[in-house]
C-alpha positions as CSV (number, residue, x, y, z in Angstrom):
1,M,-118.2,82.5,82.7
2,K,-120.4,85.1,81.6
3,Y,-116.9,87.4,81.2
4,L,-115.0,84.5,79.0
5,L,-118.0,84.8,76.9
6,L,-118.6,88.1,75.8
7,A,-114.6,88.5,75.7
8,T,-114.4,85.2,73.3
9,L,-116.9,87.1,71.3
10,A,-115.5,90.4,71.4
11,V,-112.0,89.1,69.9
12,S,-112.8,86.8,67.1
13,P,-114.4,89.6,64.8
14,L,-111.0,90.4,64.4
15,A,-109.7,87.3,63.8
16,C,-112.0,87.4,60.5
17,S,-111.8,91.1,60.1
18,P,-111.6,91.5,56.1
19,Q,-108.0,93.7,56.9
20,S,-106.8,90.0,58.5
21,M,-108.1,88.2,55.9
22,L,-106.2,90.6,53.3
23,Q,-103.1,90.6,54.8
24,A,-103.4,86.7,54.8
25,E,-104.3,86.2,51.2
26,A,-101.5,88.4,50.3
27,A,-99.2,86.1,52.1
28,K,-99.4,83.2,50.3
29,P,-97.3,83.0,47.2
30,N,-98.2,82.9,43.7
31,P,-95.7,81.4,42.0
32,A,-94.4,82.7,38.5
33,P,-94.5,80.2,35.2
34,L,-90.8,78.6,35.9
35,S,-88.8,79.6,32.5
36,T,-89.2,77.1,29.5
37,N,-85.6,78.4,28.1
38,C,-83.5,77.6,31.0
39,P,-79.4,77.8,30.0
40,P,-77.6,74.3,30.7
41,A,-78.0,72.7,34.8
42,G,-74.9,74.9,36.8
43,S,-74.7,77.5,33.9
44,A,-72.9,80.8,34.9
45,V,-74.9,83.9,35.0
46,P,-74.6,87.5,36.0
47,F,-76.3,88.3,39.3
48,A,-77.3,91.4,38.2
49,Q,-78.9,89.9,34.9
50,L,-79.9,87.1,37.2
51,W,-82.0,89.8,39.2
52,A,-82.6,92.0,36.1
53,Q,-84.3,89.2,34.2
54,A,-85.6,87.1,36.6
55,R,-88.4,86.1,34.9
56,S,-86.9,84.5,31.9
57,Y,-84.3,82.7,34.5
58,N,-87.5,81.2,36.9
59,G,-86.8,77.9,38.2
60,C,-83.6,77.8,36.4
61,D,-79.9,75.6,38.3
62,V,-78.0,78.3,37.8
63,T,-74.0,79.8,39.1
64,S,-73.7,82.8,40.3
65,E,-71.1,85.5,41.7
66,V,-72.3,87.3,44.7
67,S,-71.1,90.2,46.6
68,F,-72.3,89.6,50.5
69,S,-73.7,92.5,52.8
70,S,-75.4,91.4,55.3
71,A,-77.9,89.0,57.0
72,M,-81.3,88.7,57.6
73,Q,-83.7,88.4,60.3
74,G,-86.1,86.2,58.2
75,C,-86.6,86.1,55.1
76,P,-88.8,88.4,51.6
77,N,-92.3,88.0,52.3
78,R,-93.7,85.1,50.7
79,T,-90.5,83.5,50.2
80,P,-91.2,79.6,50.6
81,V,-88.6,78.6,53.9
82,E,-87.7,75.3,55.3
83,P,-86.9,75.1,59.0
84,G,-83.1,76.5,59.3
85,D,-83.0,78.2,56.2
86,A,-81.7,81.9,56.1
87,C,-81.8,85.0,53.7
88,F,-78.7,87.3,53.1
89,I,-78.7,90.2,51.5
90,V,-76.2,90.1,48.7
91,N,-74.7,92.2,45.0
92,P,-74.0,92.0,42.5
93,P,-70.1,92.2,42.4
94,G,-68.8,95.6,42.8
95,Q,-72.1,97.2,42.0
96,Q,-74.9,99.4,44.7
97,A,-77.7,96.7,43.6
98,S,-79.1,94.8,45.8
99,G,-80.7,91.6,46.1
100,F,-81.6,88.3,48.5
101,L,-80.0,85.0,48.9
102,K,-81.9,81.9,50.6
103,V,-79.4,79.5,52.2
104,G,-80.1,76.1,54.2
105,R,-78.6,75.6,57.4
106,D,-75.7,73.7,56.2
107,Q,-74.5,75.8,54.0
108,S,-75.0,79.4,56.3
109,G,-72.1,78.8,58.2
110,P,-69.5,80.4,56.0
111,L,-71.6,83.6,54.9
112,F,-73.1,84.4,58.9
113,S,-68.9,84.8,59.4
114,A,-68.0,87.0,56.4
115,A,-67.2,90.2,55.8
116,S,-69.3,92.9,54.1
117,G,-68.6,92.3,50.4
118,A,-66.3,88.6,51.0
119,L,-67.2,86.8,47.7
120,F,-69.0,83.8,46.8
121,Q,-70.0,81.4,44.7
122,V,-73.9,80.2,44.4
123,R,-75.6,77.7,43.0
124,G,-79.9,77.7,42.4
125,R,-82.9,78.2,41.5
126,L,-84.2,82.3,41.3
127,V,-88.1,82.2,43.2
128,V,-89.9,85.4,41.3
129,D,-93.8,85.8,42.3
130,Q,-96.5,86.8,40.2
131,D,-97.7,89.7,41.8
132,L,-94.1,90.2,43.8
133,G,-91.6,89.5,41.0
134,V,-88.1,88.2,42.5
135,L,-88.6,87.0,45.9
136,V,-84.5,85.6,46.6
137,F,-82.5,83.3,44.8
138,A,-82.8,80.1,46.5
139,A,-79.1,78.1,47.1
140,S,-78.6,75.1,47.1
141,G,-74.8,75.7,48.1
142,A,-72.3,78.6,48.9
143,Q,-68.8,79.0,49.3
144,A,-66.2,81.5,48.5
145,A,-65.3,82.4,45.1
146,P,-61.8,81.3,43.9
147,S,-59.6,84.5,44.4
148,A,-58.6,87.1,41.7
149,P,-55.1,87.5,41.2
150,T,-54.2,90.5,43.6
151,T,-50.5,91.2,42.5
152,A,-49.1,91.7,39.1
153,A,-46.7,89.5,36.5
154,P,-43.4,89.1,38.2
155,A,-41.2,91.6,36.6
156,P,-38.5,90.0,34.2
157,A,-35.1,89.6,35.9
158,S,-32.0,91.6,35.7
159,P,-28.9,90.9,34.5
160,P,-26.2,89.7,36.9
161,G,-24.3,93.4,38.1
162,G,-27.9,95.3,37.9
163,P,-29.4,96.7,35.1
164,A,-27.8,98.0,32.3
165,G,-25.8,101.4,32.3
166,Q,-25.4,101.4,36.3
């Protein structure tokens, strides 16, 4: 019993050390004020613009296109998450800069099976922290982006008998 009490006293100060209290404080979300000048709900905004001008779009319901990079283990610090949420690293299409996408369990399936570079259309809101800046794009949905045409328009038909002069 004497040893148990001594061990408890030896461990307790560590749990309340200044360092652990600072770490706990640093992990608390500090949401930035929501934008008061949002575009109409569902408006398309390029992902690079959302990320670069995060405070202007904080909390706005927007749609964007992202290029999938990879799944993450967990989500960025201070990101509010619900059980089953998943976070992914995404890029603006054709760019190297990256950001984070948070999606609920019901919407994450296509992302887990996506190849790097796959394009997705996402709708949701930015989560911006007062201290850290933009944290994540919290998507209410993610679906494969409509495919861009990969072939040129068909060539005009040749007259019967082949091209002229043959």
